[in-house]
C-alpha positions in Angstrom: -16.1 -24.4 -7.8 -12.9 -24.6 -6.0 -9.8 -22.1 -5.9 -5.9 -23.0 -6.3 -3.5 -21.3 -3.8 -1.5 -23.1 -4.8 -1.2 -22.1 -9.0 -1.4 -18.1 -9.0 0.8 -16.0 -11.5 4.6 -15.5 -11.2 4.4 -12.3 -9.8 1.9 -13.3 -7.1 3.7 -15.9 -6.3 7.1 -13.5 -5.3 6.9 -12.2 -1.0 6.4 -8.7 -0.6 9.9 -7.9 0.0 11.0 -9.9 -3.4 8.0 -7.6 -5.0 9.4 -4.8 -3.9 13.1 -5.7 -4.8 11.6 -6.3 -8.9 10.4 -3.0 -9.0 13.0 -0.8 -7.5 15.2 -2.9 -9.9 13.1 -2.2 -13.0 12.6 -5.6 -13.3 9.1 -5.6 -13.6 6.9 -1.9 -13.1 4.4 -1.1 -10.4 2.0 -0.8 -12.9 2.7 -4.3 -14.2 2.0 -6.1 -10.9 -0.4 -4.3 -10.1 -2.1 -5.7 -13.5 -1.4 -8.9 -11.8 -2.6 -8.2 -8.7 -6.0 -7.1 -10.8 -6.4 -9.9 -12.4 -5.6 -12.5 -9.5 -8.9 -11.0 -7.7 -10.7 -11.6 -11.0 -9.4 -15.2 -10.7 -10.3 -16.1 -7.4 -12.4 -13.2 -5.3 -15.7 -14.3 -7.0 -15.8 -17.7 -5.4 -13.6 -16.8 -2.1 -15.1 -12.9 -1.4 -12.3 -11.4 0.2 -11.8 -8.2 -1.2 -15.0 -6.1 -0.8 -13.9 -2.9 -2.1 -11.8 -1.9 -5.5 -10.4 1.4 -6.6 -8.8 0.6 -10.1 -8.5 3.9 -11.5 -7.1 5.4 -8.3 -4.3 2.3 -8.2 -3.3 2.7 -10.9 -2.2 6.2 -10.9 -0.6 5.8 -8.0 0.9 2.9 -9.8 2.2 5.0 -12.4 3.2 7.9 -10.0 5.6 5.1 -8.6 7.2 3.7 -12.2 8.1 7.5 -12.2 9.5 7.9 -9.2 11.8 4.6 -9.8 12.8 6.2 -12.8 14.1 8.9 -11.8 15.5 7.6 -7.9 18.2 5.4 -7.8 16.8 2.1 -6.2 18.3 2.0 -2.3 16.8 5.4 -1.8 13.1 4.3 -3.3 11.0 3.1 0.1 10.7 -0.8 1.5 7.4 -1.8 0.1 7.9 0.8 -3.3 4.8 -0.9 -5.9 3.5 -3.4 -3.9 -0.2 -3.2 -4.0 -2.4 -4.4 -1.5 -6.1 -3.7 0.6 -6.6 -2.9 3.6 -8.6 -4.1 6.6 -12.4 -2.5 6.3 -12.2 -1.1 10.0 -9.0 0.8 9.0 -9.9 4.8 7.8 -9.0 4.6 3.5 -8.5 8.9 2.3 -11.0 8.0 -0.6 -11.8 4.7 0.0 -15.1 3.5 1.2 -14.3 2.1 4.7 -17.5 0.5 6.0 -16.6 -1.7 9.3 -19.2 -4.2 7.7 -21.6 -2.5 9.1 -24.9 -1.3 6.8 -24.6 2.2 9.6 -21.2 3.1 7.4 -22.2 1.0 4.1 -21.3 4.2 1.8 -19.1 5.8 4.1 -15.5 7.3 2.7 -13.2 9.0 5.1 -11.3 12.1 4.5 -7.8 10.9 6.0 -5.6 7.4 6.3 -5.6 5.8 9.7 -1.7 5.8 10.8 -1.2 2.4 9.8 -2.6 2.5 6.2 -0.2 5.7 6.2 2.8 3.8 7.5 2.1 1.5 4.8 1.4 4.6 1.7 5.2 6.1 3.3 6.6 2.3 2.5 5.5 2.4 -1.0 2.4 0.8 -0.8 -0.6 0.9 -3.4 -4.1 0.8 -2.1 -6.4 -1.5 -3.4 -8.8 -1.5 -1.8 -10.7 -2.9 1.7 -11.0 -6.8 2.1 -13.6 -8.0 4.2 -14.5 -8.1 7.9 -17.1 -8.6 10.7 -19.0 -6.0 11.4 -17.3 -3.9 13.6 -14.4 -6.7 13.9 -16.3 -7.6 16.3 -15.9 -11.9 15.7 -13.9 -15.3 14.5 -16.0 -15.6 11.0 -15.9 -12.6 8.5 -19.3 -12.3 8.0 -21.5 -9.1 7.5 -24.9 -7.5 5.6 -22.8 -5.8 3.5 -20.6 -7.4 1.7 -21.5 -11.6 3.0 -18.9 -14.3 3.9 -15.5 -14.7 3.3 -14.9 -18.3 2.3 -11.1 -20.1 3.1 -9.3 -20.7 0.0 -8.4 -23.8 0.4 -11.6 -25.1 1.6 -15.2 -22.5 0.2 -17.4 -24.4 2.7 -14.8 -23.8 5.3 -14.9 -19.9 7.2 -11.5 -17.8 6.7 -11.5 -16.6 10.2 -12.1 -13.4 11.5 -11.5 -10.6 12.1 -9.0 -10.2 10.3 -10.6 -12.4 8.0 -10.6 -10.6 4.4 -6.6 -10.1 4.7 -6.1 -13.9 5.4 -7.8 -15.2 2.8 -6.4 -12.4 -0.2 -2.8 -13.6 1.1 -3.6 -17.7 1.0 -5.3 -16.6 -2.2 -2.3 -15.2 -3.3 -4.3 -11.8 -4.2 -1.6 -10.1 -2.3 1.9 -10.8 -0.5 0.5 -9.0 3.0 -1.7 -7.5 4.9 -2.8 -5.5 8.2 -5.1 -5.7 10.5 -6.1 -5.8 13.9 -5.9 -7.9 17.1 -7.3 -7.9 20.2 -8.3 -11.5 21.5 -6.5 -13.6 18.0 -7.9 -11.3 15.2 -4.7 -12.0 13.3 -3.8 -15.3 14.3 -6.8 -17.0 14.6 -8.1 -16.1 10.2 -3.8 -16.9 9.9 -4.2 -20.8 11.3 -7.9 -20.7 9.4 -5.7 -19.9 6.1 -2.4 -21.7 6.8 -0.7 -18.4 6.7 1.1 -16.5 9.6 -0.3 -14.0 11.7 1.9 -11.6 13.9 1.1 -9.9 17.0 2.9 -7.0 18.3 3.0 -6.7 22.0 0.7 -3.8 23.1 2.3 -0.5 22.3 4.9 -1.4 19.6 2.9 -0.3 16.4 0.8 2.8 18.2 -2.5 4.1 17.3 -4.2 6.8 16.4 -7.1 8.9 17.7 -9.0 8.7 14.9 -8.5 4.7 13.9 -7.2 1.4 15.0 -3.4 0.5 13.7 
């Protein structure tokens, strides 16, 4: 079985900017965008294994709230990523969503808080839909662990998606989501981006702050 990242649904072709603009202007609802996102996961994730935890009911409730906000707020006052769904790197604590760091030690861990990076995405209007795969504790350049197995490169399933942000890179390359978060000390954003033929950017140290409770 192979995947075809060049043949997603129309909504899954849009950039994060264009997708948010479509929601803000009511061209499409946040719930419709979320449905396209979920359908794309169903179509490609069994082969790629990028998304390892999903919270569909929680995400639909958030999308419904986003649509209510859209209806009552001028478009230019809505947040920049309003209604854009995405999964988060499984090392980033996400309140109410299982966050394992790819380790059996934390296989059932559900944090009660968001790491700063997740909180900022939420404030920007993102709808959190789950977590994407990492090597255990993000220590490695191949996204494989005992909890969820291996993330495969969406362009060639017998190849590595890289790491440690390999789940994010594979999800973006598969057109599951238009952007992703991550962390990078020695190439953890840039390595998987290169493996998956997308762009990965590591800001200079200190530009993006880290909270005391987790990585950002």
